[in-house]
C-alpha positions as CSV (number, residue, x, y, z in Angstrom):
1,M,15.7,-11.4,-24.9
2,K,12.1,-11.2,-23.8
3,G,9.3,-9.3,-25.5
4,G,11.6,-6.8,-27.4
5,S,14.8,-4.9,-27.3
6,Y,14.3,-3.3,-23.9
7,F,14.4,-6.3,-21.5
8,M,15.4,-4.9,-18.2
9,D,17.4,-6.0,-15.1
10,K,15.8,-3.1,-13.3
11,I,14.0,0.3,-13.5
12,E,15.6,3.5,-12.2
13,I,13.5,6.6,-11.8
14,K,15.8,9.6,-11.0
15,H,14.7,13.0,-9.7
16,L,11.4,12.9,-11.6
17,Y,9.2,16.0,-11.4
18,K,5.8,16.5,-13.1
19,K,3.7,19.7,-13.1
20,Y,0.5,19.9,-15.1
21,P,-0.1,23.1,-17.2
22,G,-1.9,25.8,-15.4
23,R,-0.9,24.5,-11.9
24,S,1.5,26.3,-9.7
25,N,2.6,23.2,-7.7
26,Y,4.3,20.0,-8.9
27,T,2.2,16.9,-8.8
28,L,5.4,14.8,-8.5
29,K,8.4,16.1,-6.6
30,D,11.9,14.6,-6.9
31,I,10.8,10.9,-7.2
32,N,13.7,8.5,-6.9
33,L,12.8,4.8,-7.2
34,S,14.7,1.6,-8.1
35,I,12.8,-1.6,-9.1
36,K,14.4,-5.0,-9.6
37,D,13.5,-7.4,-12.4
38,K,10.3,-9.5,-11.8
39,Q,9.2,-7.4,-8.8
40,F,5.6,-6.7,-8.0
41,V,5.6,-3.0,-6.8
42,A,2.5,-1.4,-5.3
43,I,2.3,2.4,-5.2
44,V,-0.1,3.5,-2.5
45,G,-1.2,6.7,-1.0
46,P,-4.4,8.8,-0.5
47,S,-6.3,10.3,-3.4
48,G,-4.5,13.0,-5.2
49,C,-1.0,12.0,-4.0
50,G,0.3,11.5,-7.5
51,K,0.5,7.7,-7.7
52,S,-1.5,7.4,-11.0
53,T,0.4,10.3,-12.5
54,L,3.7,8.4,-11.7
55,L,2.3,5.4,-13.6
56,R,1.2,7.5,-16.5
57,C,4.6,9.3,-16.7
58,F,6.3,5.9,-16.9
59,A,3.9,4.7,-19.6
60,G,4.6,7.9,-21.6
61,L,1.0,9.1,-21.3
62,E,2.3,12.2,-19.5
63,E,5.4,14.2,-20.2
64,I,7.9,14.6,-17.3
65,N,9.2,18.1,-16.6
66,K,12.5,17.1,-15.1
67,G,14.4,13.9,-14.3
68,E,14.8,10.6,-16.2
69,V,13.4,7.1,-16.4
70,L,16.0,4.4,-17.1
71,V,15.3,0.8,-18.1
72,N,18.3,-1.4,-18.0
73,G,20.4,1.7,-18.1
74,K,18.7,3.2,-21.2
75,N,16.6,6.4,-21.3
76,F,13.1,5.0,-21.3
77,D,11.5,8.4,-21.3
78,K,13.0,9.1,-24.7
79,I,11.3,6.1,-26.3
80,D,8.0,6.7,-28.1
81,P,5.1,5.4,-25.9
82,R,4.0,3.0,-28.6
83,N,7.4,1.4,-28.5
84,R,7.8,1.0,-24.8
85,N,6.3,-2.5,-24.7
86,V,4.3,-1.9,-21.5
87,A,0.7,-3.0,-21.0
88,M,-1.7,-0.9,-18.9
89,V,-4.8,-2.2,-17.1
90,F,-7.3,0.5,-15.9
91,Q,-10.0,0.3,-13.2
92,D,-12.8,0.7,-15.8
93,Y,-11.6,-2.3,-17.8
94,A,-11.9,-0.3,-21.1
95,L,-13.5,-3.2,-23.0
96,Y,-15.3,-2.9,-26.3
97,P,-19.0,-3.8,-25.5
98,H,-19.8,-4.9,-29.0
99,M,-16.9,-7.3,-29.3
100,T,-16.7,-10.8,-27.9
101,V,-14.1,-11.7,-25.3
102,F,-11.9,-13.3,-28.0
103,K,-12.0,-10.1,-30.1
104,N,-11.3,-7.9,-27.1
105,M,-8.3,-9.9,-26.2
106,A,-7.1,-10.1,-29.8
107,Y,-7.6,-6.4,-30.5
108,N,-4.1,-5.1,-29.9
109,L,-2.6,-8.0,-31.8
110,K,-4.8,-7.3,-34.7
111,I,-3.8,-3.6,-34.7
112,A,-0.1,-4.8,-34.7
113,K,-1.0,-6.8,-37.8
114,K,-0.1,-10.2,-36.3
115,D,-1.1,-13.2,-38.4
116,K,-4.3,-15.1,-37.6
117,E,-2.5,-18.2,-36.3
118,T,-0.4,-16.1,-33.9
119,I,-3.5,-14.3,-32.6
120,E,-5.4,-17.5,-32.1
121,Q,-2.5,-19.1,-30.2
122,K,-1.8,-16.1,-27.9
123,V,-5.5,-15.5,-27.0
124,T,-6.1,-19.2,-26.4
125,E,-3.0,-19.5,-24.1
126,A,-4.0,-16.4,-22.2
127,A,-7.6,-17.6,-21.8
128,E,-6.5,-20.9,-20.4
129,K,-4.3,-19.1,-17.8
130,L,-7.1,-16.8,-16.8
131,K,-9.8,-19.5,-16.9
132,L,-11.7,-17.7,-19.7
133,T,-11.8,-20.4,-22.3
134,D,-15.6,-21.0,-21.8
135,Y,-16.3,-17.3,-22.3
136,L,-14.4,-16.4,-25.4
137,Q,-17.6,-16.0,-27.6
138,Q,-19.5,-14.0,-25.0
139,K,-19.6,-10.2,-24.8
140,P,-18.5,-8.2,-21.7
141,A,-22.1,-7.5,-20.6
142,Q,-22.6,-11.2,-20.1
143,L,-19.7,-11.5,-17.7
144,S,-19.3,-10.7,-14.0
145,G,-17.0,-7.9,-12.8
146,G,-14.2,-10.3,-12.0
147,Q,-14.4,-12.0,-15.4
148,R,-14.3,-8.6,-17.2
149,Q,-11.2,-7.7,-15.2
150,R,-9.6,-10.9,-16.3
151,V,-10.4,-10.1,-19.9
152,A,-8.7,-6.8,-19.5
153,L,-5.7,-8.6,-18.0
154,G,-5.8,-11.1,-20.9
155,R,-5.8,-8.3,-23.5
156,A,-2.6,-7.0,-21.9
157,M,-1.0,-10.4,-21.5
158,V,-1.2,-11.3,-25.2
159,R,1.2,-8.5,-26.1
160,D,4.0,-10.2,-24.1
161,P,4.8,-6.9,-22.3
162,E,8.0,-6.3,-20.4
163,I,6.2,-4.3,-17.8
164,F,2.6,-4.5,-16.5
165,L,1.1,-1.2,-15.3
166,M,-2.2,-1.5,-13.3
167,D,-4.1,1.5,-12.1
168,E,-6.7,0.6,-9.4
169,P,-7.7,-2.5,-11.3
170,L,-9.9,-3.9,-8.5
171,S,-11.7,-0.8,-7.3
172,N,-14.9,-1.6,-9.0
173,L,-15.3,-5.0,-7.5
174,D,-17.0,-6.0,-4.3
175,A,-14.9,-7.0,-1.3
176,K,-15.2,-10.8,-1.8
177,L,-14.4,-10.6,-5.5
178,R,-11.5,-8.3,-4.8
179,V,-9.8,-11.0,-2.7
180,K,-10.4,-13.6,-5.4
181,T,-9.2,-11.4,-8.3
182,R,-6.0,-10.3,-6.5
183,Q,-5.1,-14.0,-6.1
184,D,-5.5,-14.2,-9.9
185,I,-3.3,-11.2,-10.4
186,I,-0.5,-12.5,-8.2
187,D,-0.7,-15.9,-9.9
188,L,-0.5,-14.2,-13.3
189,H,2.5,-12.2,-12.1
190,R,4.3,-15.3,-11.0
191,Q,3.5,-17.1,-14.3
192,L,4.8,-14.2,-16.5
193,G,7.8,-13.2,-14.4
194,T,7.6,-9.5,-15.5
195,I,7.8,-6.4,-13.5
196,T,4.4,-5.2,-12.3
197,M,3.7,-1.7,-11.1
198,Y,0.3,-1.6,-9.3
199,V,-1.5,1.6,-8.1
200,T,-4.0,1.3,-5.3
201,H,-5.3,3.4,-2.4
202,D,-5.9,0.2,-0.4
203,Q,-2.9,-0.5,1.8
204,A,-4.2,-4.0,2.7
205,E,-4.3,-4.8,-1.0
206,A,-0.7,-3.6,-1.4
207,M,0.4,-5.6,1.7
208,A,-1.2,-8.8,0.2
209,L,0.2,-8.4,-3.3
210,A,3.5,-6.6,-3.3
211,D,7.2,-7.5,-3.0
212,Q,7.9,-3.8,-2.6
213,I,5.6,-0.9,-1.6
214,V,6.0,2.7,-2.5
215,V,4.1,5.1,-0.1
216,M,3.4,8.6,-1.5
217,R,1.9,11.7,-0.1
218,D,1.4,15.1,-1.9
219,G,3.6,14.1,-4.7
220,I,6.5,13.0,-2.4
221,L,7.8,9.5,-2.0
222,M,7.6,9.0,1.8
223,Q,9.1,5.5,2.1
224,T,9.8,2.4,0.0
225,G,10.3,-1.1,1.3
226,T,8.8,-4.6,1.7
227,P,5.4,-4.9,3.5
228,A,7.2,-6.1,6.6
229,E,9.7,-3.2,6.6
230,L,7.0,-0.6,6.2
231,Y,4.9,-2.1,9.0
232,D,7.7,-2.8,11.5
233,D,10.0,0.1,10.6
234,P,8.0,3.2,9.5
235,H,10.3,6.1,9.0
236,N,7.7,8.7,9.7
237,I,4.2,9.1,11.3
238,F,2.4,9.2,7.9
239,V,3.7,5.7,6.9
240,A,3.1,4.5,10.4
241,R,-0.6,5.5,10.3
242,F,-1.2,4.6,6.6
243,I,0.2,1.1,6.7
244,G,-1.7,-1.3,8.9
245,S,-5.4,-2.0,9.6
246,P,-6.5,-1.0,12.1
247,S,-4.2,1.9,12.0
248,M,-1.4,2.6,14.5
249,N,-2.6,4.2,17.8
250,I,-1.1,7.7,18.5
251,F,-0.8,9.8,21.7
252,R,0.3,13.4,21.3
253,G,2.0,15.0,24.2
254,F,5.2,16.7,25.6
255,L,8.4,15.1,26.6
256,D,10.8,16.9,29.0
257,S,14.4,16.5,30.0
258,K,13.4,14.3,32.9
259,A,11.6,11.8,30.7
260,Q,8.2,13.0,31.9
261,F,5.6,12.6,29.1
262,K,2.5,14.8,29.5
263,V,-0.7,14.0,27.7
264,G,-3.4,16.5,28.7
265,K,-3.5,16.4,32.5
266,T,-1.8,13.0,32.8
267,T,2.0,12.6,33.2
268,Y,3.8,9.3,32.4
269,N,7.3,8.5,33.8
270,L,9.3,7.1,30.8
271,K,12.7,7.2,32.5
272,N,13.2,3.5,32.1
273,I,11.8,3.5,28.6
274,V,13.2,6.4,26.8
275,P,17.0,6.5,26.2
276,K,18.8,9.6,27.5
277,S,20.0,10.5,24.0
278,L,16.3,11.1,23.1
279,L,15.6,13.5,25.9
280,P,15.3,17.1,24.9
281,V,16.9,20.1,26.7
282,D,13.6,21.9,26.6
283,E,10.1,20.4,26.6
284,Q,9.4,19.0,23.1
285,E,6.1,18.0,21.5
286,I,6.2,14.4,20.3
287,F,3.9,11.5,19.1
288,I,4.0,8.1,20.8
289,G,2.6,5.3,18.6
290,F,1.8,1.7,19.1
291,R,0.1,-1.0,17.0
292,P,-3.3,-2.4,18.0
293,E,-2.0,-6.0,18.4
294,Q,0.7,-4.6,20.8
295,T,-1.9,-3.2,23.1
296,R,-3.5,-5.4,25.7
297,P,-5.9,-4.9,28.7
298,L,-4.5,-5.9,32.1
299,L,-6.3,-8.9,33.7
300,P,-8.0,-8.3,37.1
301,S,-5.2,-10.1,38.8
302,E,-2.7,-7.6,37.2
303,E,-4.5,-4.5,38.2
304,G,-2.5,-2.2,40.6
305,K,0.7,-2.9,38.7
306,E,0.2,-0.1,36.2
307,N,2.7,2.1,37.9
308,D,5.5,-0.3,37.0
309,K,8.2,2.0,35.5
310,D,9.3,-0.6,33.0
311,K,5.8,-0.7,31.4
312,F,3.8,1.8,29.5
313,T,0.2,1.6,30.9
314,F,-2.8,4.0,30.5
315,K,-6.4,4.1,31.6
316,A,-9.0,3.8,28.9
317,Q,-12.8,3.7,28.5
318,L,-13.8,0.5,26.6
319,N,-16.8,1.5,24.4
320,Y,-17.4,-1.8,22.6
321,A,-15.8,-5.0,21.3
322,E,-16.0,-6.8,18.0
323,Y,-15.5,-10.5,18.2
324,M,-13.9,-11.5,14.8
325,G,-13.5,-15.2,15.5
326,A,-9.7,-15.5,15.4
327,Y,-9.3,-12.3,17.4
328,T,-11.3,-9.5,19.1
329,L,-11.1,-5.8,18.4
330,L,-11.5,-3.5,21.4
331,Y,-12.6,0.1,20.7
332,L,-11.5,2.4,23.5
333,E,-11.0,6.1,24.3
334,A,-8.1,7.5,26.1
335,H,-6.9,11.1,26.4
336,E,-9.8,12.1,24.0
337,R,-8.4,9.9,21.3
338,S,-9.9,6.7,19.8
339,I,-7.7,3.6,20.5
340,V,-8.0,0.1,19.0
341,A,-6.6,-3.0,20.6
342,Q,-6.5,-6.4,18.9
343,I,-6.4,-9.3,21.3
344,Y,-6.4,-13.1,20.6
345,R,-9.2,-14.1,23.0
346,K,-12.9,-13.6,23.3
347,I,-14.2,-11.0,25.8
348,E,-17.1,-12.6,27.7
349,G,-20.3,-10.7,28.5
350,S,-21.1,-7.2,27.5
351,P,-17.9,-5.2,27.7
352,H,-19.1,-1.7,26.8
353,N,-18.7,1.3,29.0
354,R,-16.1,-0.3,31.2
355,Q,-12.8,1.3,32.4
356,V,-9.7,-0.8,31.7
357,T,-6.0,-0.4,32.1
358,M,-4.1,-1.0,28.9
359,E,-0.5,-2.0,28.6
360,V,2.1,-1.7,25.8
361,T,5.6,-3.3,26.0
362,P,8.2,-0.6,25.7
363,K,10.0,-2.2,22.8
364,D,6.7,-1.8,20.8
365,L,6.6,2.0,21.2
366,Y,7.5,4.4,18.4
367,F,8.4,8.0,19.0
368,F,7.9,10.7,16.3
369,N,8.9,14.3,16.1
370,A,5.6,16.3,16.1
371,D,7.0,19.1,13.9
372,T,8.7,17.0,11.2
373,G,6.8,13.7,11.6
374,Q,10.1,11.8,11.4
375,R,10.7,8.9,13.7
376,M,13.0,9.6,16.6
377,Y,13.1,6.2,18.3
378,P,13.8,3.4,17.7
379,Q,16.6,4.9,15.7
């Protein structure tokens, strides 16, 4: 048994609701989530969606109104928060400025009345793993942001927690340091072999770190899956737009029973693209989505073929291009919407203010119901 009497094979959160006093609406609404042992789970969503509240409910820092939290089949929400054997790392590090790195990391062990030898051993081991050995006698003010974050991680590590909870731990770091520190976090996760629940608003961070991603919106769990599943198989337009950078391109228009898709004053014939089962009896408002890397400009030699019924092509105004080395981002406008294409070649010369024809392969199109936001096709 590891770290105490509540070693888990998995976590089950069932029909969890949370409403803060004085508020009319629930912050969390019917959350159902299963987490396997040793998984790194990222919880993402826009500000105010309830992701930090979910973490705090799991830690016991907030009471739940309805539902239950099970760890290895046992009611975790009935256990006193002090006995849950979880470690939480916050975005502001929460270090004691008057204490050395060693004393900060040893603080929880000292409160737990561990003997001096045990404290020395655990802090030393954690410092070695986090490359903090040379800084143990320094104070937080003498450290960089990344080093302070590693001290906060070390303070959590020495407790041998069964579960790591991290709430926006990298949000105070600059972009370069965030990349380095998230490598430290994933290395730490692999070394410890514990479940990690990680809250972030940065979907790119979640994609880089997580085995499983939980996407939330307005207190509702929108979709759960691996990074690849969420990117390639979004169940709704919110997940399709939220996961991926640059975001998925979207056209909003009307589809009729003859597979004519109208966007503004332009009509596209999708007869050879849309299955008959998807065609509505009456005209229906839908979204058509496609990823930037699935969008390419036709070469001059291909111009004139844009009416091919087996292709989805559209005219666009190319405003400017960003050469990124390995790829180029094209920023376009079509049907009064901003479109981004990602291509793996350099555009020569000055490409701005040029009209181009863009093409998307039909298999790369996503169709969403405009009323519900749910994906209609592929099914």
